TORKOLMI-791050 format. One record per residue (C-alpha): x, y, z. Coordinates in nm, 4 decimals, padded with zeros to 6 digits. Layout:
# TORKOLMI-791050
> east | north | up
> X | Y | Z
...
//
This chain:
# TORKOLMI-791050
> east | north | up
> 04.7663 | -01.8101 | -14.6586
> 04.4700 | -01.9703 | -14.4926
> 04.2874 | -01.9846 | -14.8247
> 04.5770 | -02.1770 | -14.9890
> 04.5825 | -02.4224 | -14.7021
> 04.2115 | -02.4942 | -14.7421
> 04.2564 | -02.5561 | -15.1140
> 04.5319 | -02.8112 | -15.0404
> 04.3141 | -02.9944 | -14.7902
> 04.0257 | -03.0117 | -15.0371
> 04.2528 | -03.1556 | -15.3055
> 04.3850 | -03.4183 | -15.0637
> 04.0283 | -03.5171 | -14.9640
> 03.9274 | -03.5545 | -15.3300
> 04.2252 | -03.7799 | -15.3974
> 04.1413 | -03.9904 | -15.0904
> 03.7781 | -04.0268 | -15.2025
> 03.8925 | -04.1306 | -15.5511
> 04.1267 | -04.3913 | -15.4039
> 03.8493 | -04.5290 | -15.1803
> 03.6094 | -04.5448 | -15.4787
> 03.8654 | -04.7375 | -15.6857
> 03.9213 | -04.9826 | -15.3994
> 03.5434 | -05.0356 | -15.3547
> 03.4916 | -05.0886 | -15.7280
> 03.7736 | -05.3422 | -15.7352
> 03.6268 | -05.5194 | -15.4307
> 03.2839 | -05.5426 | -15.5944
> 03.4325 | -05.6714 | -15.9187
> 03.6256 | -05.9434 | -15.7366
> 03.3168 | -06.0674 | -15.5476
> 03.1446 | -06.3933 | -15.6661
> 02.8512 | -06.3159 | -15.8999
> 02.5849 | -06.4203 | -15.6490
> 02.7359 | -06.2065 | -15.3693
> 02.7857 | -05.9127 | -15.6067
> 02.4212 | -05.9343 | -15.7190
> 02.3009 | -05.9465 | -15.3592
> 02.5223 | -05.6497 | -15.2643
> 02.3956 | -05.4428 | -15.5541
> 02.0338 | -05.5406 | -15.4862
> 01.9884 | -05.7014 | -15.8267
> 01.8278 | -06.0231 | -15.6874
> 01.9409 | -06.3750 | -15.7737
> 01.8132 | -06.6589 | -15.9852
> 01.8267 | -07.0183 | -15.8605
> 01.8437 | -07.3429 | -16.0564
> 01.5143 | -07.5312 | -16.0672
> 01.4155 | -07.8829 | -16.1682
> 01.1847 | -07.7512 | -16.4397
> 01.2880 | -07.7230 | -16.8043
> 01.0857 | -07.5611 | -17.0776
> 01.0940 | -07.4611 | -17.4395
> 00.9733 | -07.1179 | -17.3213
> 01.1234 | -06.9937 | -16.9937
> 00.8467 | -06.7332 | -16.9583
> 00.5882 | -07.0088 | -16.9084
> 00.6893 | -07.0671 | -16.5481
> 00.6206 | -06.7052 | -16.4575
> 00.2659 | -06.7039 | -16.5937
> -00.0331 | -06.7140 | -16.3612
> -00.2638 | -07.0142 | -16.3690
> -00.6171 | -06.9097 | -16.4546
> -00.7862 | -07.2385 | -16.5357
> -00.6925 | -07.6073 | -16.5428
> -00.8077 | -07.7588 | -16.8719
> -00.6763 | -08.1119 | -16.8150
> -00.5173 | -08.3098 | -16.5340
> -00.4213 | -08.6744 | -16.5905
> -00.1820 | -08.9353 | -16.4500
> -00.0609 | -09.1342 | -16.7550
> 00.1767 | -09.3593 | -16.5582
> 00.4010 | -09.5937 | -16.7553
> 00.4023 | -09.5441 | -17.1325
> 00.5887 | -09.8165 | -17.3198
> 00.8054 | -09.7570 | -17.6205
> 00.8573 | -10.0319 | -17.8757
> 01.1116 | -09.9797 | -18.1486
> 00.9979 | -10.2967 | -18.3272
> 00.6949 | -10.5217 | -18.3467
> 00.8913 | -10.8471 | -18.3368
> 01.1611 | -10.9646 | -18.0964
> 01.3770 | -11.2724 | -18.1539
> 01.5405 | -11.4864 | -17.8861
> 01.7989 | -11.7055 | -18.0642
> 01.9356 | -12.0132 | -17.8864
> 02.2595 | -12.2060 | -17.9523
> 02.2690 | -12.5366 | -18.1377
> 02.1346 | -12.8168 | -17.9179
> 02.2656 | -13.1744 | -17.9320
> 02.0744 | -13.4371 | -17.7360
> 02.1223 | -13.8114 | -17.7567
> 02.1103 | -14.1452 | -17.5850
> 02.3927 | -14.3956 | -17.6340
> 02.3521 | -14.7711 | -17.5855
> 02.6532 | -14.9972 | -17.5492
> 02.7230 | -15.3477 | -17.4282
> 02.8914 | -15.3591 | -17.0878
> 03.0235 | -15.6274 | -16.8581
> 02.8478 | -15.5551 | -16.5292
> 03.0454 | -15.8154 | -16.3335
> 03.2720 | -16.1124 | -16.3913
> 03.4248 | -16.3968 | -16.1944
> 03.7156 | -16.6087 | -16.3113
> 03.6020 | -16.9278 | -16.1351
> 03.2961 | -17.0536 | -15.9484
> 03.2867 | -17.3847 | -15.7596
> 02.9985 | -17.5657 | -15.5909
> 02.9580 | -17.9130 | -15.4377
> 02.6933 | -18.1136 | -15.2574
> 02.7496 | -18.4315 | -15.0493
> 02.6283 | -18.6016 | -14.7354
> 02.9018 | -18.4544 | -14.5216
> 02.9911 | -18.1408 | -14.7165
> 02.8233 | -17.8554 | -14.9046
> 02.9599 | -17.5515 | -15.0825
> 02.7692 | -17.2747 | -15.2599
> 02.9332 | -17.0217 | -15.4929
> 02.7956 | -16.6668 | -15.4750
> 02.8387 | -16.4033 | -15.7440
> 02.7273 | -16.0494 | -15.6479
> 02.6798 | -15.7816 | -15.9135
> 02.5224 | -15.4357 | -15.9385
> 02.2880 | -15.2810 | -16.1936
> 02.3105 | -14.9036 | -16.1250
> 02.0271 | -14.8084 | -16.3612
> 01.7822 | -15.0958 | -16.3986
> 01.5381 | -14.8934 | -16.6077
> 01.7954 | -14.8132 | -16.8742
> 01.9615 | -15.1548 | -16.8730
> 01.8386 | -15.4133 | -17.1248
> 01.9276 | -15.7622 | -17.2527
> 02.0939 | -15.8754 | -16.9301
> 02.2520 | -16.2174 | -16.9745
> 02.4616 | -16.4583 | -16.7707
> 02.7336 | -16.6492 | -16.9527
> 02.9825 | -16.9107 | -16.8272
> 03.1791 | -17.2165 | -16.9272
> 03.1525 | -17.5531 | -16.7475
> 03.5042 | -17.6637 | -16.6696
> 03.4082 | -17.9856 | -16.4917
> 03.0974 | -18.1511 | -16.3453
> 03.0762 | -18.4799 | -16.1578
> 02.7098 | -18.5776 | -16.1305
> 02.3966 | -18.3891 | -16.0446
> 02.2252 | -18.0892 | -16.1992
> 02.3425 | -17.7310 | -16.1987
> 02.1087 | -17.4938 | -16.0156
> 02.1330 | -17.1167 | -16.0548
> 01.9347 | -16.8732 | -15.8379
> 01.8995 | -16.4953 | -15.8778
> 01.8134 | -16.3033 | -15.5613
> 01.6617 | -16.6198 | -15.4150
> 01.4612 | -16.7082 | -15.7267
> 01.5613 | -17.0234 | -15.9148
> 01.6257 | -16.9351 | -16.2778
> 01.8103 | -17.2454 | -16.4023
> 01.8072 | -17.6176 | -16.3160
> 01.9525 | -17.8537 | -16.5732
> 02.2091 | -18.1185 | -16.6480
> 02.5159 | -17.9609 | -16.8033
> 02.8245 | -18.0954 | -16.9734
> 03.1724 | -17.9554 | -16.9892
> 03.2262 | -17.6738 | -17.2357
> 03.0529 | -17.3523 | -17.3376
> 02.6886 | -17.3099 | -17.2390
> 02.4081 | -17.1070 | -17.3991
> 02.3701 | -16.7703 | -17.2243
> 02.0916 | -16.7373 | -16.9686
> 01.8658 | -16.4305 | -16.9928
> 01.8107 | -16.2620 | -16.6567
> 01.4603 | -16.1265 | -16.6203
> 01.4414 | -15.7598 | -16.5097
> 01.1528 | -15.8509 | -16.2810
> 01.4039 | -16.0310 | -16.0560
> 01.6651 | -15.7566 | -16.0686
> 01.7413 | -15.4666 | -15.8369
> 02.0350 | -15.2315 | -15.7940
> 02.2272 | -15.4933 | -15.5911
> 02.1991 | -15.8584 | -15.6891
> 02.3386 | -16.2002 | -15.5955
> 02.3635 | -16.5129 | -15.8129
> 02.4139 | -16.8479 | -15.6408
> 02.5540 | -17.1608 | -15.8072
> 02.4740 | -17.4986 | -15.6490
> 02.4475 | -17.8649 | -15.7515
> 02.1821 | -18.1174 | -15.6635
> 02.2308 | -18.3798 | -15.3907
> 02.3645 | -18.7235 | -15.4845
> 02.0518 | -18.8719 | -15.3233
> 02.0682 | -19.2376 | -15.2410
> 02.4245 | -19.2552 | -15.3675
> 02.5199 | -19.0974 | -15.0375
> 02.8844 | -19.1808 | -15.0589
> 02.9197 | -18.9658 | -15.3730
> 02.9798 | -18.5903 | -15.3827
> 02.8461 | -18.3924 | -15.6763
> 03.0729 | -18.1075 | -15.7881
> 03.0733 | -17.8364 | -16.0581
> 03.3487 | -17.6010 | -16.1615
> 03.2732 | -17.2974 | -16.3795
> 03.5028 | -17.0508 | -16.5533
> 03.4669 | -16.7042 | -16.7088
> 03.1399 | -16.6228 | -16.5366
> 03.0046 | -16.2882 | -16.6645
> 02.6950 | -16.0739 | -16.6484
> 02.6667 | -15.8634 | -16.9655
> 02.3980 | -15.6067 | -17.0571
> 02.3104 | -15.3277 | -17.2975
> 02.3271 | -15.0046 | -17.0978
> 02.1788 | -14.6829 | -17.2299
> 02.3512 | -14.3607 | -17.1219
> 02.0986 | -14.0794 | -17.0662
> 02.3237 | -13.8019 | -16.9364
> 02.2907 | -13.6079 | -17.2632
> 01.9295 | -13.6856 | -17.3483
> 01.8099 | -13.3463 | -17.2205
> 01.9266 | -12.9906 | -17.2754
> 01.7937 | -12.6858 | -17.0927
> 01.8286 | -12.3209 | -17.1913
> 01.7109 | -11.9847 | -17.0590
> 01.5656 | -11.6838 | -17.2403
> 01.4510 | -11.3539 | -17.0919
> 01.1354 | -11.1491 | -17.1475
> 01.1446 | -10.7801 | -17.0593
> 00.8505 | -10.6114 | -16.8912
> 00.7667 | -10.4198 | -17.2102
> 00.7811 | -10.7362 | -17.4206
> 00.5682 | -10.9412 | -17.1808
> 00.3097 | -10.6656 | -17.1406
> 00.2659 | -10.6218 | -17.5168
> 00.3050 | -10.9858 | -17.6220
> 00.0481 | -11.0926 | -17.8803
> 00.1938 | -11.4226 | -18.0067
> 00.5029 | -11.6343 | -17.9397
> 00.6370 | -11.9159 | -18.1589
> 00.9283 | -12.1570 | -18.1599
> 01.1216 | -12.2458 | -18.4742
> 01.4084 | -12.4926 | -18.5216
> 01.5558 | -12.7390 | -18.7702
> 01.6145 | -13.0998 | -18.6531
> 01.8946 | -13.3151 | -18.7884
> 01.8388 | -13.6845 | -18.7196
> 01.7995 | -14.0319 | -18.8681
> 01.4291 | -14.1089 | -18.8559
> 01.4651 | -14.4848 | -18.8013
> 01.6981 | -14.4478 | -18.5030
> 01.5310 | -14.1764 | -18.2971
> 01.2498 | -14.1733 | -18.0474
> 01.0116 | -13.8938 | -17.9594
> 01.1373 | -13.5396 | -17.9151
> 00.9781 | -13.3510 | -17.6267
> 00.9935 | -12.9749 | -17.5779
> 00.8604 | -12.7891 | -17.2770
> 00.8522 | -12.4264 | -17.1673
> 00.8699 | -12.3717 | -16.7915
> 00.7453 | -12.7286 | -16.7409
> 00.4603 | -12.6953 | -16.9924
> 00.4849 | -12.9427 | -17.2802
> 00.4486 | -12.7750 | -17.6209
> 00.5707 | -13.0598 | -17.8468
> 00.5941 | -13.4387 | -17.8235
> 00.6609 | -13.6392 | -18.1375
> 00.9104 | -13.7439 | -18.4013
> 00.9757 | -13.4497 | -18.6345
> 01.0649 | -13.4706 | -19.0025
> 01.4419 | -13.5013 | -18.9956
> 01.6465 | -13.2362 | -19.1792
> 01.3379 | -13.0292 | -19.2645
> 01.2744 | -12.6894 | -19.1084
> 00.9963 | -12.7109 | -18.8528
> 00.6674 | -12.5335 | -18.8990
> 00.6531 | -12.2644 | -18.6272
> 00.5169 | -12.4008 | -18.2994
> 00.2864 | -12.1418 | -18.1478
> 00.2099 | -12.1912 | -17.7804
> 00.0088 | -12.0272 | -17.5041
> 00.1211 | -11.6894 | -17.3729
> 00.0495 | -11.8234 | -17.0229
> 00.3523 | -12.0517 | -17.0556
> 00.6008 | -11.7624 | -17.0466
> 00.6788 | -11.5272 | -16.7608
> 00.8308 | -11.1875 | -16.7073
> 01.2080 | -11.2291 | -16.6706
> 01.3663 | -11.5756 | -16.6810
> 01.2080 | -11.8591 | -16.8806
> 01.3364 | -12.2164 | -16.9284
> 01.3052 | -12.4277 | -17.2410
> 01.3974 | -12.7975 | -17.2276
> 01.4619 | -13.0389 | -17.5163
> 01.4460 | -13.4134 | -17.4421
> 01.4650 | -13.7343 | -17.6429
> 01.3748 | -14.0922 | -17.5486
> 01.6170 | -14.2517 | -17.7903
> 01.8666 | -14.1693 | -18.0618
> 02.0459 | -13.8488 | -18.1527
> 01.9104 | -13.5055 | -18.2434
> 02.1001 | -13.1949 | -18.3506
> 01.8671 | -12.8950 | -18.3326
> 01.9844 | -12.5820 | -18.5124
> 01.8441 | -12.2395 | -18.6067
> 01.6477 | -12.2363 | -18.2810
> 01.4646 | -11.9094 | -18.2255
> 01.1708 | -11.7938 | -18.0167
> 00.9857 | -11.5144 | -18.1926
> 00.7671 | -11.2692 | -18.0029
> 00.5070 | -11.0801 | -18.2050
> 00.4071 | -10.7645 | -18.0225
> 00.0860 | -10.5680 | -18.0277
> 00.0823 | -10.2300 | -18.1919
> 00.1173 | -09.9848 | -17.9057
> -00.1807 | -09.7524 | -17.8755
> -00.0404 | -09.4453 | -17.7051
> -00.2878 | -09.2767 | -17.4684
> -00.4917 | -08.9847 | -17.5999
> -00.6441 | -08.7232 | -17.3690
> -00.9102 | -08.4627 | -17.4480
> -00.9816 | -08.1143 | -17.3184
> -01.2282 | -07.8379 | -17.4063
> -01.1676 | -07.4728 | -17.4915
> -01.4641 | -07.2386 | -17.5001
> -01.5122 | -06.9853 | -17.7780
> -01.4207 | -06.6989 | -17.5450
> -01.1065 | -06.8763 | -17.4221
> -01.0069 | -06.9638 | -17.7771
> -01.0390 | -06.5991 | -17.8870
> -00.8269 | -06.4847 | -17.5925
> -00.5552 | -06.7301 | -17.6890
> -00.5688 | -06.6224 | -18.0546
> -00.5441 | -06.2584 | -17.9432
> -00.2438 | -06.3580 | -17.7268
> -00.4177 | -06.2419 | -17.4094
> -00.3886 | -06.5970 | -17.2751
> -00.1643 | -06.8957 | -17.3388
> -00.2188 | -07.2696 | -17.3158
> 00.0607 | -07.4399 | -17.1224
> 00.1276 | -07.8150 | -17.1216
> 00.3293 | -07.9545 | -16.8329
> 00.4705 | -08.3048 | -16.7872
> 00.5825 | -08.4278 | -16.4432
> 00.8129 | -08.7306 | -16.4407
> 00.9286 | -08.9511 | -16.1529
> 01.3036 | -08.8824 | -16.1414
> 01.5837 | -08.6464 | -16.2394
> 01.8231 | -08.9221 | -16.3418
> 01.7045 | -09.0743 | -16.6677
> 01.6734 | -08.8919 | -16.9954
> 01.3152 | -08.8450 | -17.1130
> 01.2575 | -08.8145 | -17.4861
> 00.9399 | -08.8142 | -17.6874
> 00.6739 | -08.6224 | -17.8762
> 00.3604 | -08.4454 | -17.7646
> 00.0998 | -08.4442 | -18.0402
> -00.1696 | -08.1780 | -18.0049
> -00.4431 | -08.1961 | -18.2677
> -00.1952 | -08.3508 | -18.5098
> 00.0800 | -08.0946 | -18.4405
> 00.3997 | -08.2524 | -18.3091
> 00.6146 | -08.0988 | -18.0380
> 00.9306 | -08.2675 | -17.9120
> 01.0688 | -08.2873 | -17.5586
> 01.4124 | -08.4005 | -17.4472
> 01.4990 | -08.3438 | -17.0837
> 01.6577 | -08.4944 | -16.7776
> 01.4601 | -08.2790 | -16.5355
> 01.1623 | -08.3889 | -16.3292
> 00.9238 | -08.1519 | -16.5135
> 00.8870 | -08.0118 | -16.8617
> 00.6580 | -07.7327 | -16.9860
> 00.5725 | -07.6212 | -17.3379
> 00.3495 | -07.3607 | -17.4997
> 00.0846 | -07.5251 | -17.7196
> -00.1153 | -07.2088 | -17.7881
> -00.0539 | -07.2264 | -18.1636
> -00.1884 | -07.5827 | -18.1847
> -00.5201 | -07.5567 | -18.0042
> -00.8634 | -07.5386 | -18.1627
> -01.2000 | -07.4052 | -18.0638
> -01.4001 | -07.6671 | -17.8692
> -01.2598 | -08.0197 | -17.8338
> -00.8823 | -08.0744 | -17.8401
> -00.6739 | -08.3923 | -17.8251
> -00.3247 | -08.4501 | -17.6869
> -00.1171 | -08.7684 | -17.7158
> 00.2181 | -08.8572 | -17.5603
> 00.4437 | -09.0687 | -17.7819
> 00.7711 | -09.1600 | -17.6072
> 01.0992 | -09.2412 | -17.7768
> 01.1878 | -09.4591 | -17.4813
> 00.9671 | -09.6072 | -17.2101
> 00.8533 | -09.3294 | -16.9767
> 00.6997 | -09.2939 | -16.6331
> 00.4779 | -08.9832 | -16.6476
> 00.3460 | -08.8938 | -16.3053
> 00.1194 | -08.6108 | -16.4169
> 00.0025 | -08.4349 | -16.7319
> -00.1462 | -08.0865 | -16.6916
> -00.2845 | -07.8458 | -16.9538
> -00.3567 | -07.5012 | -16.8145
> -00.4893 | -07.1712 | -16.9373
> -00.2388 | -06.9104 | -16.8131
> -00.1870 | -06.5366 | -16.8322
//
């Protein structure tokens, strides 16, 4: 009886152990992978900022540094010419006849006991661009004496006049300013003291040819990137002017305040490219201004062309002794190339050329390693970095590893 009881207890214990084992296995299975690996003693792997075309490279032991360089910025140019087109430019001056001031009636008299002077103020807002300024009037009535006209205190007319229209009087610009005053007077009757000389004028006007210069200049902006400015070899300006040769004045073009053209171009003929100094352009924003003294220009097909130097990508050299070369050939050693960049944000793409053999890298990590053992040669070796976009390479290392 006791023996049967013991057998029952043993069976119950075995069942309990089996249940506990199932529960533990289920618990382990449900754990996150990292916790499960730690519990089972398998170790864990962590993400790193190093990418490689051979993951085993990072575990190899450095035996000798063959090359250590800091390449810095390596520019990438997809083309050897960059164009900066500008919109059509229209510049002109417009001259028209304008009435600067007018007065319906002016009256002056001179006598022993009475005197009256007629004043006529007028403005010339832009004296420099105002030409052919004339004074016109009609004599309605005059009773003795001579008509005297003064401009800003300077006598400009003194003559006997008769009723009716009078020849216009040209006003000299040397007497003019922005604000002006004309005075009309008559001479004294003199010894005929009992007489009063009088003059009555109508339709008094000051008329001039005024040139509008608001549209005589046009300014535009073009941008030069750092890569373009750094590799600039030549820059030229091209455009086609439309104009009437007899009616236009000089065309002036300047870049950032530096004059590169001043003359009258051949109208309606494409311009020969105007090459100018590279010192006239800057990194970033640049200003080009077109200006004319007189007439109308329409400038089309405007383009600034930048010719760029052929980029000479940096080449670095390292040595491999005969013994080291044999070890690499026998696969006892490897040659590892490592590139360190400056960020983990931008995508880095390019080629590494080792003794003419091309290897490609494409990564977003801060470092990249590749095995170049198959490309090395006994003695002197050369490596060149050729980016597919502008790169910042902080460090280039070539190591002998085991």
